[in-house]
C-alpha positions in Angstrom: 6.3 -34.7 3.3 9.0 -33.1 1.3 9.1 -34.6 -1.9 8.7 -32.7 -5.4 5.5 -34.7 -6.2 3.9 -33.3 -3.3 1.0 -30.8 -4.0 0.9 -27.2 -2.4 -1.8 -26.7 0.3 -5.2 -24.8 -0.5 -4.7 -23.4 3.1 -2.9 -20.6 1.3 -6.3 -19.1 0.5 -7.0 -18.8 4.2 -3.8 -17.0 4.6 -4.9 -14.8 1.8 -8.3 -14.0 3.9 -6.0 -13.3 6.9 -4.3 -10.7 4.8 -7.3 -9.0 3.8 -8.2 -9.3 7.7 -4.8 -7.6 9.2 -4.5 -5.3 6.1 -7.3 -4.4 4.0 -10.0 -4.3 7.0 -8.0 -1.6 9.1 -7.6 0.6 5.9 -11.0 0.2 4.5 -12.9 0.2 7.8 -10.9 3.0 9.5 -7.8 4.3 8.2 -8.6 5.4 5.1 -11.5 7.7 5.8 -9.4 10.1 8.2 -10.5 13.1 6.1 -14.3 12.5 7.1 -13.4 13.4 10.6 -11.5 16.5 9.9 -14.3 19.0 9.4 -16.5 17.8 12.3 -13.4 18.1 14.8 -12.5 21.5 13.7 -16.3 22.8 14.0 -16.8 21.0 17.4 -13.5 22.1 19.0 -12.4 25.1 17.1 -9.0 23.8 16.1 -7.1 24.9 13.2 -6.8 22.7 10.1 -2.9 22.1 11.1 -4.0 20.9 14.6 -6.5 18.7 13.4 -4.6 16.8 10.8 -1.1 17.0 12.2 -1.5 13.3 13.6 -1.5 12.3 9.9 2.0 13.6 9.4 3.2 12.0 12.5 1.7 8.6 11.7 4.0 8.0 8.6 7.1 9.3 10.2 6.6 7.0 13.5 6.0 4.1 11.0 9.1 4.8 9.3 11.2 4.4 12.7 9.1 1.2 13.5 9.1 -0.6 10.2 12.5 -2.2 10.7 11.8 -3.4 14.0 8.3 -4.7 12.6 10.4 -6.7 9.9 12.4 -8.3 12.6 9.7 -9.1 14.9 7.7 -10.9 11.8 10.5 -13.0 10.8 11.5 -14.0 14.6 8.3 -14.5 16.0 4.9 -15.9 15.2 3.1 -13.4 12.7 0.0 -14.5 13.9 0.4 -13.2 17.3 2.5 -10.2 16.1 -0.2 -9.0 13.6 -3.2 -9.6 15.8 -1.7 -7.7 18.6 -0.9 -4.9 16.1 -4.3 -4.7 14.6 -6.2 -4.8 17.9 -3.9 -1.9 19.2 -4.9 0.0 16.1 -8.4 -0.7 16.6 -8.5 0.3 20.4 -6.6 3.5 19.8 -9.1 4.4 16.8 -12.1 3.5 19.3 -10.6 5.6 22.0 -10.6 8.8 19.8 -14.0 9.1 20.4 -13.2 10.5 24.0 -10.4 12.8 23.0 -11.0 16.3 23.4 -7.2 17.8 22.8 -5.1 17.7 19.5 -2.3 16.3 21.5 -4.3 13.0 22.3 -4.9 12.8 18.4 -1.0 13.3 18.0 -0.6 10.5 20.5 -3.2 8.4 18.5 -1.1 9.3 15.3 2.2 7.6 16.7 0.1 4.5 18.0 -1.4 4.1 14.6 2.3 4.6 13.0 3.7 1.9 15.2 0.9 -0.6 14.6 0.9 0.1 10.9 4.6 -0.5 10.6 3.5 -4.3 11.0 0.5 -4.7 8.7 0.5 -1.7 6.2 3.5 -2.6 3.8 5.5 -5.5 5.0 3.2 -8.2 6.3 1.0 -9.0 3.2 3.9 -9.5 0.5 5.6 -11.5 3.3 2.8 -13.8 4.2 1.8 -14.2 0.3 5.5 -15.1 -0.7 5.6 -17.4 2.2 2.4 -19.4 1.0 2.1 -18.9 -2.5 4.8 -20.2 -5.2 2.8 -18.9 -8.1 0.3 -16.2 -8.4 2.0 -13.9 -5.7 1.4 -10.7 -7.8 -2.3 -11.5 -8.6 -3.1 -12.6 -4.8 -1.5 -9.0 -3.7 -3.4 -7.2 -6.0 -6.7 -8.8 -5.2 -6.2 -8.2 -1.8 -5.5 -4.4 -2.6 -8.6 -4.5 -4.7 -10.3 -5.4 -1.5 -9.2 -2.3 0.0 -10.5 0.0 -2.5 -13.8 -1.9 -2.8 -14.6 -2.0 1.0 -13.5 1.7 1.1 -15.6 3.0 -1.8 -18.4 1.2 -0.2 -18.0 2.1 3.2 -17.3 5.9 2.6 -21.0 7.1 2.5 -22.0 5.1 5.2 -19.5 6.4 7.6 -20.3 10.0 6.1 -24.1 9.3 6.8 -23.4 8.1 10.3 -21.2 10.9 10.9 -24.1 13.4 9.8 -26.7 11.6 11.8 -25.1 10.2 14.7 -21.9 12.2 15.3 -18.2 11.4 14.7 -18.0 9.9 18.1 -20.3 7.1 17.1 -18.7 6.5 13.8 -15.1 6.3 15.7 -16.6 3.7 18.0 -18.3 1.5 15.3 -14.9 1.6 13.0 -12.6 0.7 16.0 -14.8 -2.0 17.2 -15.1 -3.4 13.5 -11.4 -3.3 13.4 -10.8 -5.1 16.8 -13.5 -7.7 16.0 -12.9 -8.5 12.4 -9.7 -7.6 11.7 -8.0 -9.1 14.9 -10.5 -12.0 15.0 -10.2 -13.4 11.4 -6.4 -12.8 11.7 -6.0 -14.9 15.1 -8.4 -17.5 13.7 -6.6 -17.8 10.1 -3.2 -16.8 9.9 -0.1 -19.3 10.2 3.4 -19.0 10.3 4.4 -20.8 7.4 3.8 -24.0 5.3 6.8 -25.6 7.1 5.5 -25.1 10.3 2.0 -26.6 9.3 4.0 -29.7 7.6 2.8 -28.7 4.1 3.9 -27.1 0.9 3.0 -23.5 -0.4 0.2 -23.2 -2.8 1.3 -24.2 -6.6 4.1 -26.2 -5.4 3.8 -29.6 -7.3 2.6 -27.5 -10.7 5.6 -25.0 -10.2 7.9 -28.0 -10.0 6.8 -29.4 -13.2 6.8 -26.0 -14.8 10.4 -25.2 -13.7 11.4 -28.5 -15.1 10.3 -27.3 -18.5 11.3 -23.8 -18.3 12.2 -21.3 -15.7 11.3 -17.8 -16.3 14.2 -15.2 -15.5 12.3 -13.7 -12.7 11.4 -16.8 -10.7 12.5 -17.1 -7.3 12.8 -20.5 -5.2 11.5 -20.2 -1.8 15.2 -20.7 -0.4 16.8 -18.3 -3.0 17.6 -14.6 -2.3 19.9 -12.3 -0.9 20.3 -11.6 3.1 19.6 -8.4 4.3 23.5 -7.7 4.5 23.9 -8.6 0.8 21.0 -6.6 -0.2 22.2 -3.4 1.6 25.5 -3.5 -0.2 23.4 -3.7 -3.7 22.6 -0.2 -5.4 19.3 -1.9 -6.5 17.9 -1.7 -2.9 18.6 2.0 -2.7 17.1 2.5 -6.1 14.2 0.2 -5.1 13.5 2.7 -2.1 13.7 5.7 -4.4 11.2 3.8 -6.5 8.9 3.3 -3.4 9.3 6.9 -2.5 8.4 8.2 -6.1 5.4 5.8 -6.1 4.0 7.0 -3.0 4.4 10.9 -3.5 2.9 10.6 -6.9 0.1 8.5 -5.4 -0.5 11.0 -2.9 -1.9 13.2 -5.7 -5.1 11.4 -4.9 -5.7 13.9 -1.9 -5.4 16.8 -4.3 -7.6 16.0 -7.3 -10.9 17.5 -6.1 -9.1 20.4 -4.7 -7.5 20.9 -8.2 -10.8 20.7 -9.9 -12.2 23.2 -7.6 -9.4 25.7 -9.0 -10.8 25.1 -12.7 -14.2 26.8 -13.2 -15.2 24.0 -16.0 -14.0 21.1 -13.7 -15.3 22.4 -10.2 -18.3 20.3 -10.5 -16.4 17.2 -11.3 -14.0 16.8 -8.3 -16.0 14.1 -6.5 -16.4 12.3 -9.8 -12.6 12.4 -10.5 -11.9 10.8 -7.1 -14.1 7.9 -7.7 -12.9 7.8 -11.2 -9.1 7.4 -9.9 -10.5 4.8 -7.3 -12.0 2.6 -9.9 -9.2 2.8 -12.0 -7.1 1.7 -9.3 -9.0 -1.5 -8.8 -8.3 -2.5 -12.4 -4.8 -1.5 -12.0 -4.1 -3.7 -8.9 -5.3 -6.7 -10.3 -3.8 -6.1 -13.5 -0.5 -5.1 -12.4 -0.6 -8.1 -10.2 -1.3 -10.3 -12.9 1.3 -8.8 -15.2 4.2 -9.2 -12.5 3.2 -13.0 -12.4 3.1 -13.5 -16.1 5.7 -11.1 -17.2 7.9 -9.9 -14.5 7.7 -7.0 -12.3 10.0 -5.2 -14.8 7.1 -5.1 -17.0 4.6 -4.3 -14.5 6.7 -1.3 -13.4 7.0 -0.1 -16.8 3.4 -0.5 -17.4 2.4 1.5 -14.2 5.1 4.1 -15.2 3.7 4.7 -18.6 0.3 5.0 -17.4 1.1 7.3 -14.3 3.0 9.5 -17.0 0.1 9.8 -19.4 -2.3 10.6 -16.3 -0.6 14.1 -15.6 0.0 15.0 -19.2 -3.4 14.6 -20.1 -4.7 16.4 -16.9 -2.3 19.2 -17.6 -3.4 19.5 -21.2 -7.1 19.2 -20.6 -7.4 22.5 -19.0 -11.3 22.8 -18.8 -12.0 19.8 -21.3 -14.0 17.2 -18.9 -13.8 14.3 -20.6 -10.0 14.7 -21.2 -9.5 15.4 -17.6 -11.5 12.4 -16.4 -9.3 10.3 -18.7 -6.2 11.6 -17.4 -7.5 11.0 -14.0 -8.4 7.2 -14.9 -4.6 6.6 -16.2 -3.1 8.5 -13.1 -5.4 5.7 -11.0 -3.8 3.1 -13.2 -0.3 4.5 -12.4 -1.2 5.0 -8.6 -2.6 1.5 -8.3 1.4 0.4 -8.2 2.2 1.7 -4.9 1.3 -1.8 -3.4 2.1 -4.0 -5.9 5.0 -3.1 -7.8 7.7 -2.3 -5.1 7.0 -5.4 -3.0 7.0 -7.6 -6.5 10.0 -5.9 -7.4 11.9 -6.5 -4.1 10.9 -10.4 -4.3 12.2 -10.8 -8.0 15.3 -8.7 -7.1 16.3 -10.1 -3.7 14.3 -13.7 -3.6 12.6 -14.8 -0.5 15.5 -16.1 1.9 15.2 -12.6 3.9 12.2 -10.9 2.3 10.6 -9.3 5.3 14.0 -7.9 6.7 14.9 -6.6 3.2 11.4 -5.3 2.2 11.3 -3.5 5.6 14.2 -1.3 4.6 12.2 -0.4 1.6 8.9 0.4 3.6 11.0 2.5 5.8 11.5 4.7 3.0 8.5 4.7 1.5 7.1 5.9 4.9 9.6 8.6 5.1 8.7 9.9 1.5 5.2 9.7 2.5 5.5 12.2 5.2 6.8 14.8 2.9 4.0 14.1 0.5 1.2 16.5 1.6 3.8 19.2 2.3 5.5 18.9 -1.2 1.7 19.5 -3.1 1.1 22.5 -0.7 4.5 24.2 -0.9 4.2 23.9 -4.7 0.7 25.6 -4.8 1.7 28.1 -2.1 4.6 29.1 -4.1 3.0 29.2 -7.5 -0.7 29.5 -6.9 -1.1 26.7 -9.4 -1.2 22.9 -9.6 1.1 22.8 -12.9 4.3 22.2 -10.7 2.7 19.3 -9.4 1.8 17.9 -12.6 5.4 18.6 -14.2 7.0 16.9 -10.9 4.6 13.9 -11.3 5.7 13.6 -15.1 9.5 13.8 -14.1 8.8 11.1 -11.4 7.1 8.7 -13.7 9.6 9.0 -16.3 12.4 8.1 -13.7 10.1 5.0 -12.4 10.2 3.8 -15.9 14.0 3.8 -15.9 14.1 2.3 -12.3 12.1 -0.4 -13.4 14.3 -1.5 -15.8 17.3 -1.9 -13.9 16.4 -2.8 -10.5 15.7 -6.5 -10.9 18.7 -7.4 -12.8 20.8 -5.4 -10.8 19.4 -6.6 -7.4 19.7 -10.4 -8.4 23.6 -9.9 -9.1 23.9 -9.7 -5.2 23.0 -13.4 -4.8 22.3 -15.2 -8.2 25.1 -17.4 -9.4 
């Protein structure tokens, strides 16, 4: 069973479907449509926007606190059980919101959402993919991310219609029930802890052995290679990777500001919704493309590519003024850069620190990512309130993407020094 001639198991593709279930479905069915409920809640209960949306800030902060615990539990216990419970807890909490009548209840939901998301939002998918695939890791993670965007784009108008015709409570109950039934059910049915526990080899094993006998790429990592959590924490590369993830998430959060920015420019005012769609569809291309680049050319090239695209985006949007075509092209480049959030940091972590203790190492990165995420909306709001313009936001993103290009060049080679001989 353990010889080098043994072929990898095709069951890895069932694991990829399970990743869609515990990651893409909670996001695409429910979590990513939070904005659709803001106005109905404000109108029904008379709450302020701050009261109505505070739970959205609570969620990443709680997730940041819980992510290190999530990494340890995913390593120590069977992810099939852990992730099924996490998805079901989120789905039940989401469902229960239909009966909430005070902001504090929504804040509690935000805390529960954050605690559950600590398991399934950032660390579980790359952890399971890296366990089950020795080739095409980046492409598989990219395709799973594409599912989030595709499902979300398809479902958003459906949820909007249900809210308008049957009320937000009905939409909330349907979303929560689908997360529990589909997300939890498929995860429980398909997810398995590791190839070793099933007595098989990860997908691509036989081909990878032959390929490495000929030529091993500089970014290749064997299943038993890598840094421990303690070794990684001593490397400056880990802290630079946390910074990378943080700059990516703050920059990506501008997706929530695009329509608002368009409304401040007379010539662009009618194109806000279209701009959001352009960014989303560009991110679909970007997620697949950056995953493929990570596999074939390494995370360094993927990071630099995303950084360049992200840099061009705000430059064009800033220069466009009222020029609609230039603005939309800039939004498209922004979408390509924005797509890196769920691809480049996990692939950079794998190629910098290996597979030995991946879940625990990347949980540190995800913790930092959640902390930065909690600041994102506040940063953009403060810049606009102080200046009365989005120009400062564009300059900030331009600066961030320049830094990201530099970070992409140094993290992988620096990180490998912590364990490679």
